[in-house]
N, C-alpha and C positions, 0 to 999 in steps of 0.2 A: 372802784368796784364795778360800776356800770360799764366802763370801757373794757374791763377784762371780760365781762359777760358778752359784750358785743363781739370781741375778737374770737371768743370760743364759739359763739353761734356762727360767725363767719367761716371759721375753720371747719365746723361740722357740715355747713352747707356746701362748701367747696369740695369736701370729701365725698359727700353724697352725689354731687354733680359729676365728679370724676368717676365714681363707681358706675353711675348710670351711663356715662359716655363709653366706658370700656365694655360694659355689657352690651350696649347698643352696637358698638363696633364689632364685637365678637359675633353677634347675631347676623350682622351684615357681611362679615368676611366670608369668602367662599371656603368650603371644606378643603382639606388637604387631599388631593386626588390620590387614588390607589394606583400604583404602577403595576402594570401587567406585562410580562415579557412572553412573547409567543414566538416559537421557532418552528418553522414549517419546511416542507419540501414540496415541490410542484407535483401535481397529479394524484395526490391521495384524497380520498373521499372525506375522511375525517377533517383534513385541513380545510376543505371547502365548507363543511358544516361549521367549523370553528370560525372561519371568516364571517359567515352570516351572523353568528352570535356576537362577535366583537364589533361589527358594524352597527348592530342594533344597540349595543351598550354605549358606543360613542354618540349615537344619535339621541338616545333617551337620557343619558347621564353624562353630558359633556363636561360637567364640573367635578364629577366624582371619580372618574377613571381616566387614566392615560395608558394607551396600549402601544407597545413597541414591538414591531414585527421584524423578524429576520428570516433569511433563507439559509438552511443548513449547508448549502453548497459553498457559501462564503466562509473563508478561513476564520475571519473574526467572529462569525456566528458560531462556528465550532468551538472556539475558545470560550466564548460567553456561555454556551450551553454546558460545556464541561465544568466551568467554574461554578455555575449554578447547581449542577448535579452534585459537586463536592460540597457546596454550601448547604444543600438540603439533605445530604446523606442519602442520595438516591442509590439504589443497588447498582453494582458495576455493569450488569447486563443491560441496563436501561440507559447508560451513558451514551449521548449523541443520538438516541432514538428520537423519532419524530412521529406526530407533532408533539411538542413539549410546551407546557404552559406553567409559568411560575408567578405567584403573587402571594403577598403576606407570608404565612408559614405553610402554604399549600402548594402542591404541584400535581400536574396530570401529564403523564408521558405515555406515548404509544397510541396507536389507532384504537385499540380495544378500550383503553381507559377513557379516551376523549369521547368516543362514540357512546359509551354507556352512561357517562356522567353528564349532568347539566352544568357545564363549566361556567356559562354566563350567570346562571342562578347562584352558583357558589361565589362568584366575584361580587355580585350584588349583596349577598349576605355579609361579606367581609367589609365592604365600605359602609354598610349601614350599621355595623357594630363598632361603636366608639372605642372599645377596648382591644380591637384586633391589632395585631402587630403590623407595622408597615413592611412593604417589600424591602428586603435588605439590599444595601448597596455593596458593590464589589470593589475591593481595593486593587491597586496595580499589582501588588504582591500575589493576590489570589488569582488574578488573570494570568500572571506569569507562571504560577504553579500549575494552572490548568493547561497552559500551552505546553509546558514540559511533560505533563502527564500524557497528553495526546501524542507528542513526538516520541516518547518512549514506547507507547503502545504500538504505534505504527512503524517505528523502527524495528521492533521485534517481528512484526508481520512481514516487513520487507526483507529482513535478513533470512527469515524462515523460507520465504518465497524464493529468494535467490539461491539459497542452499538446495532446496528441492529441485529447482530448475537445473542447477549444475549437475546434481546426482543423476537425474533422469536423462539429461542430455548426454552424459558420459556413457550411457549404455545404448545410445541410438545406433542404428546399423552402420552409419558412416564411420564413426570412431571405432566401434566394436569389431567390425569385420577386418579393419586395417590392422589392429593389434594382433588379431588371431592369425592373419596371414604372415605378419612379421615373425611371430613365435613359431609357426609351423615351418616357415622357411629356414629358421635357425635349426630346427630339429632335422630338416632335410640335409642341412650342411653338417649334421652330426656334431653340433656344438655341445659343450658340457653344460650341465644345468646352471653352474655358476655363471657361465658366459650368458646364458639365456636371461638370468636375473639381472645382470649388469646392463645388457642391451635394453631390456624392458624398462628398467628404471631410467636409463639415459633417454630413451624415447619419451617416456611420460614427463620427465623433467623439461625436455625441449618443447613438448606440447603445451605444458603449463606456462613456460616463459613466453612462448610465441603468442598464445592467445591473450595473455595478460598485457603484453606490449601492444597488440592490436586493439584490445579494449581500451587501454589508456589513450592510444592515438585517436580512436573514434570519439571518446569523451572530450578530449582536448579540442578536436576539430569542430565537433558539434556545439560545444560550449562557446567557442569563438563565433560560430555562425549565429548562435542565439543572442549575441550582443547586438546584432543588426536588428533594427527596429522591425517588429512584427514577426520575426522568424522564431523567437523563443516559444510562442504559443503554437506555431505550426509544428515545431519539433515535438512539443508536448503531445499534440494530437497524433502525430506520426507514430510515436511510440505506442499509443493505444491501438491504432489501426494495424500496425505490424504485429503486435501481440495477439490481437483477435484473429488476424489472418493466419498466423502460425498455429494458433489453437484450433481453428476450424480445419485447416489442412491436415493437422495431425489426427484429429477425430475422424476426418474423411479417410485417412490412411488406415485408421483402426478398423473401420468397416470393410475396406478393401482387403486388408490382411486377414480379416475373419472369414471372408468368402474365398480367398485364394491363398496367396503366400506373400512373404515380405517382398518378393520381387515385383509385386503389383503396386507397391506404394508409390506416391508421387514425390515425397521428400527423400530423395536418395541420390547417391552418386551415379552419374552416367557410366556406361561401360567403358567409354574412351578415357574418362578421368580415372576410373578405377585401374585401368591398364597402366596409365602413367604412374600412379602411386606404386603399383607393384613393381614397375621398372625401376623407380627410384630406390625401392627397398633392395632389389636384387643387386643393383650396381654398387650401392654404397656399403653393402655387407661383405664385399669382396676385398675391401682394403684391409691393410694389416691391423690398424687400430680400429677394430670394429665398434668399440664403445663410442668413439668420436663419430664414426659413421652413423651409428644409431641416433646420436644427438642431431646430426645434420638431417637424417631421415625424419625425425620428429618435427624439425623446423619446416622442411619442405612439404611434408604430408599435411601439416597444419594449414599452410597456405593453400594447398590444393583442395583440402577438404572444406575450405570456407564456402565453396559453392553449395555445400550441403549443410554444414553445421552453422554457417552464417545466417541461415534462415531462422534459427532460434537464438543464436548468440547476439545478433544485432538488436532484436527487440529487447533482450535482457539488458544490454548496455544502455539503450535509450531509456528503459524503465528505471535503471539506476540513476541516470542523469536527470530525468524529468521529475523524479521524486526526491532526489537528494541534492542535485547541483554538483558543481565541481569542487569537492573538498575531500578531506582525509577519510570521511565515512564512505564516500563513493568509492574511493580507492580500496578501502577495506572490504566493501561489498563485492568489488570486482575480484579481489584476491580470493575471497571466500568462494565465489562462483567457480573460479578456475581450479582451486583446490578440490572442490566437490566434483568438478568435471573429470579430473584425472584419477580420483579414487577408484571408480570402476575399472580403469585401465590397470591400476596397481593390483586390484583384486584378481583380475584375469591372469596377470603375471604370476601372482602368488599361487593360484590354482594350477597353472601350467607347470610351475616349478615342482609342485607336489603330485604331478602325474595325471592331471586332468587333460585329456587330449583336445585337439582343435575340433574334432567331430562332436565331442560332448558339448563344447562351448557353443558351436553353431546350432546344435540341436536345441540347447537351452534358449538361444536367441530366437529360433523359429517358433518355439513353444510360447514364449512370453513376449515376443516382439510386438504383437498387436496390443497387449496390455500396456507396454511401455509407451506406445503411440497414444493410447487413450490418456494415460497419466500426463504425458507431455501436453496434450491438448487442453486438459483441465487446468494445468499450471499456467499456461499462457493466456487462457481466457481470464483466469484469476488476476494475472498481471495487468491485462487490459482494464479490468474492473477497478483495480487499485489505482491505476494511472488516472482514470476518468473521475472516480468518485471519492477515493480516499487519498487526498492530496498530501496529508501530513506524513 
């Protein structure tokens, strides 16, 4: 009996010692730090204020908080920010906004939110609260979902931008005046309306095919050059520079056209080149099979007009390549651009077929030409911004 009591006492003593050891170990073990994710962009005042607060937190509470900082310009940071926005049910309009701070179940997004709130104080409250939820971890599936969401969002932006660029470029004076001259020359030859329609469609089809082939050739050549070390980034920046240059020149033309006429603009065909285009039209409409002649005219005119239209077409092609790469989506975007480019030509043909004369069309161009230039300038500045800042 005495031996049993002895073993019971020994068991109770060892249990007490074990409990004391674990309590002591728990008291000595460091607290689980709170993860804080900060996503910033350079140059914003709120980001600078946020930096000061996070530096103070790390200095004063090194064992309580871990701060991870990212720059929104980095593609991985974009994906992380999007995934966290989805995880935290952030409103769509705030996705990828900066600065953004995520911790526990809280988030602060946007300069106004961060500047008004004591973010550092809120972080302290969370890690001092033992019942507060930890900052959630992101799975690979959640990151993949976020990447797809960004790609879909920016794919829509790119397609809409390319469509707008093609439509506006289709009514630029270079292309517009040529189709009007072609149709008026057909009228001078007293061709039937059916013939006018056939010639116009053949011309527009040739323009579409020629520009598409030129665009595909440029994409293929530039993509091969991009494989040479260091050139891919140079091409990327060249696309942005050309887009900004096209945008600025078109806006400059807008102001010149507002003060004078479309003849004063800088982005236009020279008199000599316009004369050569008119000669090509006259000579090739004299042949018997004038529809085939119109197709050849469309091809020849497209090559000659590159001196003018190439100033907007090349930045668009480089925009497609720099934001998409050489794949089927790039080809589809190029097809979309060229379809949009010939739509205004087809509209002119349709109007001419229904009795709208060349003088009416030229009067419309004179009236709205400056606005077309302004719209073109805005579109290409937008393209430059997308290339530089919205890489997805």
